[in-house]
Legacy VTK file of the C-alpha trace (Angstrom):
# vtk DataFile Version 3.0
C-alpha trace
ASCII
DATASET POLYDATA
POINTS 322 float
-83.256 -26.905 34.850
-86.478 -28.954 34.408
-86.392 -32.199 32.537
-89.330 -31.221 30.264
-87.714 -28.032 28.866
-86.397 -28.367 25.315
-84.203 -26.106 23.124
-81.765 -26.004 20.208
-78.520 -27.956 20.667
-76.441 -24.976 19.518
-78.275 -22.536 21.707
-75.085 -21.609 23.558
-73.238 -20.812 20.272
-75.536 -18.119 18.952
-72.734 -15.771 17.805
-70.903 -18.470 15.873
-74.161 -19.669 14.329
-75.068 -16.169 13.140
-71.565 -15.678 11.611
-71.924 -18.907 9.631
-75.530 -18.390 8.554
-75.223 -14.660 7.780
-71.566 -13.899 6.976
-72.449 -10.542 5.354
-72.846 -7.656 7.747
-76.405 -6.271 7.770
-75.104 -2.827 6.833
-73.494 -4.214 3.669
-76.647 -6.113 2.851
-78.732 -2.929 3.224
-76.322 -1.020 0.984
-76.560 -3.733 -1.658
-80.371 -3.569 -1.534
-80.283 0.202 -2.004
-77.986 -0.187 -5.031
-80.347 -2.715 -6.550
-83.339 -0.431 -5.935
-81.537 2.388 -7.759
-80.800 0.182 -10.785
-77.071 -0.490 -10.056
-75.495 -3.883 -9.527
-75.387 -5.145 -5.973
-71.532 -5.015 -5.813
-68.646 -3.597 -7.779
-66.934 -6.362 -9.726
-63.275 -7.042 -9.044
-62.738 -7.939 -12.683
-63.648 -4.638 -14.230
-61.676 -3.692 -17.398
-59.989 -0.728 -15.694
-58.738 -2.837 -12.810
-57.427 -5.503 -15.185
-55.636 -2.876 -17.289
-54.000 -1.319 -14.208
-52.863 -4.742 -12.993
-51.349 -5.531 -16.393
-49.579 -2.153 -16.509
-48.093 -2.661 -13.023
-46.899 -6.128 -14.020
-45.229 -4.785 -17.171
-43.464 -2.046 -15.189
-42.230 -4.525 -12.569
-40.951 -6.858 -15.264
-39.114 -4.044 -17.069
-37.516 -2.932 -13.799
-36.341 -6.467 -13.061
-34.859 -6.804 -16.542
-33.068 -3.459 -16.161
-31.587 -4.443 -12.823
-30.472 -7.798 -14.171
-28.920 -6.322 -17.320
-25.419 -7.823 -17.647
-23.718 -4.743 -19.023
-24.280 -1.024 -19.106
-22.146 1.841 -20.358
-20.636 2.436 -16.906
-20.042 -1.288 -16.418
-18.257 -1.540 -19.749
-16.012 1.409 -18.936
-15.207 -0.018 -15.497
-14.451 -3.468 -16.913
-12.193 -1.927 -19.552
-10.260 0.072 -16.950
-9.904 -2.944 -14.677
-8.629 -5.008 -17.594
-6.086 -2.357 -18.533
-4.868 -2.092 -14.941
-4.455 -5.852 -14.676
-2.606 -5.985 -18.001
-0.238 -3.188 -16.973
0.328 -4.835 -13.606
1.116 -8.172 -15.225
3.469 -6.440 -17.657
5.208 -4.597 -14.789
5.596 -7.863 -12.844
7.074 -9.569 -15.900
9.497 -6.689 -16.464
10.495 -6.768 -12.792
11.278 -10.477 -13.036
13.269 -9.856 -16.213
15.229 -7.060 -14.513
16.032 -9.338 -11.584
17.205 -12.074 -13.948
19.400 -9.703 -15.943
20.784 -8.160 -12.749
21.813 -11.599 -11.512
23.480 -12.307 -14.845
25.322 -8.989 -14.696
26.488 -9.689 -11.150
27.677 -13.151 -12.166
29.547 -11.781 -15.177
31.050 -9.017 -13.070
32.188 -11.489 -10.419
33.727 -13.709 -13.103
35.542 -10.766 -14.670
36.839 -9.560 -11.322
37.901 -12.991 -10.145
41.170 -12.741 -12.029
44.237 -12.447 -9.888
45.276 -9.133 -11.437
41.918 -7.554 -10.494
41.728 -8.670 -6.869
42.412 -5.126 -5.691
39.580 -3.815 -7.860
37.237 -6.399 -6.353
38.037 -5.231 -2.834
37.595 -1.599 -3.868
34.242 -2.367 -5.461
33.029 -4.141 -2.310
34.075 -1.165 -0.211
32.276 1.271 -2.483
29.106 -0.863 -2.526
29.123 -0.877 1.263
29.587 2.892 1.382
26.885 3.493 -1.245
24.424 1.303 0.628
23.605 -1.002 -2.283
24.288 -4.179 -0.292
22.520 -5.324 2.895
24.413 -5.058 6.167
23.946 -6.511 9.632
25.442 -5.911 13.006
24.699 -4.565 16.473
22.633 -1.427 16.793
19.340 -0.075 18.050
15.702 0.081 16.989
13.753 3.302 17.600
9.957 3.131 17.217
8.004 6.397 16.860
4.203 6.515 16.767
1.402 9.077 16.973
-0.028 10.127 20.305
-3.121 8.303 21.591
-6.409 9.676 20.288
-7.400 11.137 23.652
-4.110 12.940 24.177
-4.012 16.752 24.058
-0.919 18.886 23.348
0.804 20.150 26.466
2.785 23.411 26.614
2.757 24.154 22.849
4.812 27.286 23.366
7.889 25.145 24.142
7.314 22.814 21.199
9.738 23.310 18.276
6.893 22.265 15.960
4.481 24.948 17.197
4.776 26.950 13.957
2.866 24.314 12.007
-0.892 24.100 11.814
-0.972 20.301 11.779
-2.064 18.080 14.616
0.643 18.232 17.247
-0.003 14.618 18.215
1.009 13.183 14.838
4.498 12.303 13.689
5.707 14.494 10.828
8.485 14.132 8.278
10.435 16.850 10.063
10.468 14.738 13.242
11.985 11.752 11.443
14.558 13.995 9.765
15.743 15.403 13.106
15.859 11.968 14.724
17.778 10.407 11.802
20.265 13.272 11.768
20.781 12.699 15.475
21.554 9.026 14.811
24.068 9.934 12.097
25.670 12.388 14.498
25.824 9.672 17.171
27.920 7.465 14.883
25.399 5.293 13.073
26.911 3.440 10.128
23.648 2.505 8.358
20.019 3.546 8.923
16.670 2.402 7.551
13.108 3.598 8.150
10.399 0.927 7.877
12.813 -1.204 5.868
13.876 1.548 3.434
17.623 2.230 3.427
18.747 5.844 3.831
21.650 6.794 1.570
22.828 9.880 -0.258
20.134 9.205 -2.880
17.247 8.591 -0.447
15.608 11.314 1.595
12.732 11.713 4.037
10.059 13.992 2.610
6.337 14.639 2.889
3.417 14.785 0.467
0.483 16.287 2.300
-0.058 14.175 5.412
1.993 11.244 4.051
5.641 10.653 4.957
7.861 9.386 2.143
11.282 7.755 2.027
12.719 7.650 -1.477
9.157 8.208 -2.818
7.806 5.226 -0.851
4.921 6.025 1.477
5.380 4.981 5.109
2.742 3.705 7.504
2.806 4.147 11.249
4.409 3.137 13.509
7.729 4.363 12.139
10.553 1.938 12.920
14.048 3.416 12.606
16.834 0.818 12.583
20.452 1.897 13.000
23.730 -0.056 13.053
26.599 1.245 15.139
28.757 0.798 18.186
26.577 -1.109 20.661
28.184 0.597 23.621
28.202 4.164 22.374
25.457 4.641 19.779
22.569 4.755 22.238
24.496 6.895 24.732
25.659 9.386 22.118
22.151 9.643 20.670
20.603 10.278 24.088
23.078 13.130 24.696
22.718 14.925 21.345
19.910 16.943 19.777
18.145 13.884 18.353
17.689 12.243 21.726
16.515 15.474 23.377
14.051 15.982 20.531
12.542 12.536 21.144
12.131 13.431 24.819
10.456 16.698 23.823
7.990 14.829 21.604
7.152 12.520 24.469
6.587 15.203 27.100
5.035 17.975 24.997
3.048 16.068 22.388
2.533 12.658 23.991
4.089 11.058 20.915
5.183 7.539 21.719
8.851 6.663 21.341
10.671 3.485 22.336
14.414 2.740 21.971
15.793 -0.788 22.241
19.381 -1.972 21.895
19.808 -5.050 19.721
22.740 -7.391 19.382
22.039 -7.897 15.703
19.888 -6.003 13.221
19.647 -6.284 9.443
19.362 -3.277 7.129
18.541 -4.005 3.479
20.436 -2.518 0.587
19.106 0.217 -1.649
18.571 -0.717 -5.317
21.644 0.337 -7.321
21.657 2.916 -10.057
20.037 1.787 -13.278
22.548 1.219 -16.049
21.150 3.152 -19.005
24.129 3.101 -21.381
27.479 1.321 -21.448
30.300 1.616 -23.982
33.581 -0.270 -24.036
36.541 2.089 -24.363
39.400 0.698 -26.474
42.725 1.606 -24.956
45.936 2.114 -26.932
47.585 -0.745 -25.069
45.087 -3.174 -26.560
46.337 -2.526 -30.103
49.213 -4.717 -31.410
52.577 -2.967 -31.718
54.073 -2.619 -35.231
56.472 -5.347 -36.318
60.178 -4.713 -35.909
62.404 -4.227 -38.966
65.180 -6.436 -37.541
65.856 -9.095 -40.239
67.284 -11.471 -37.615
64.028 -11.643 -35.736
62.361 -14.983 -36.331
58.905 -13.790 -35.348
57.268 -10.422 -35.127
57.113 -8.969 -31.667
53.747 -7.796 -30.589
52.336 -6.391 -27.432
49.770 -8.747 -25.982
46.415 -7.097 -25.509
45.552 -6.372 -21.921
42.049 -7.130 -20.815
40.442 -4.260 -19.001
37.008 -3.844 -17.537
34.697 -1.785 -19.759
34.183 1.748 -18.627
30.515 2.404 -18.002
28.439 5.446 -17.297
25.801 5.095 -14.617
23.020 7.548 -14.113
20.053 7.483 -11.853
16.686 7.169 -13.543
LINES 1 323
322 0 1 2 3 4 5 6 7 8 9 10 11 12 13 14 15 16 17 18 19 20 21 22 23 24 25 26 27 28 29 30 31 32 33 34 35 36 37 38 39 40 41 42 43 44 45 46 47 48 49 50 51 52 53 54 55 56 57 58 59 60 61 62 63 64 65 66 67 68 69 70 71 72 73 74 75 76 77 78 79 80 81 82 83 84 85 86 87 88 89 90 91 92 93 94 95 96 97 98 99 100 101 102 103 104 105 106 107 108 109 110 111 112 113 114 115 116 117 118 119 120 121 122 123 124 125 126 127 128 129 130 131 132 133 134 135 136 137 138 139 140 141 142 143 144 145 146 147 148 149 150 151 152 153 154 155 156 157 158 159 160 161 162 163 164 165 166 167 168 169 170 171 172 173 174 175 176 177 178 179 180 181 182 183 184 185 186 187 188 189 190 191 192 193 194 195 196 197 198 199 200 201 202 203 204 205 206 207 208 209 210 211 212 213 214 215 216 217 218 219 220 221 222 223 224 225 226 227 228 229 230 231 232 233 234 235 236 237 238 239 240 241 242 243 244 245 246 247 248 249 250 251 252 253 254 255 256 257 258 259 260 261 262 263 264 265 266 267 268 269 270 271 272 273 274 275 276 277 278 279 280 281 282 283 284 285 286 287 288 289 290 291 292 293 294 295 296 297 298 299 300 301 302 303 304 305 306 307 308 309 310 311 312 313 314 315 316 317 318 319 320 321
């Protein structure tokens, strides 16, 4: 480059210079000139009345939508809140009644124990304890076994359904059914079990294993898997007798044919809770003839009338199940 040559300092930045000096594209400029030649304004204004009206309308709609979404209460919300409040009130009332029942039951037990603590009623106390144990209203503990039954794994498929005693049902062969628990429990009773519970629910003459659709119930309480069957009995013979009878063979059949999981463990000590006793709906004290005083004797030499001392007897009550 010669020393005498001169030029603009920004000669190498022609594109940037043109963008700053002429920011409007030539095509837009030509269109604006044509609009002016035809008598129209060079550009459409962004503040036209129609555009402003549309913007205001959109803003009003957005504001109304926000207010609707943020509304504190609607008809459905009021109904839901009312139902939730009623449920909570009923639940609180049921909890209070349950606590009252427990308090009254303790008072009844204390009064019963005080009435039976007399020396003349010691035999009745022993008989009552024996009957409570037989009825299953008191918790018991002792040696026994724990049998856990659970559904087959999800990937398991039934094997040899023609040999399965449950093949007449249309339900999933890999799931435990109420009939299975019934057969197993009957096998434990036959093996010599003295007390049995399923998932903590005591089985007595007033409690049964039943089904409601796919749910398994014990005394109208729904069970959740796995199903834990606890039995108290002879530690040396209960497990052996159960393995040899129909209940034990049925468990083996569930394992081999339906892949249902079953595990039996002997325990030195297990606890089975008691079943709630019958609700006392009505009680009436029966007055016996021996409680009435005997008529006075006509013997003039008697210094005091002879009477028969009233004998205290326990009130006779009628118990019925609710």
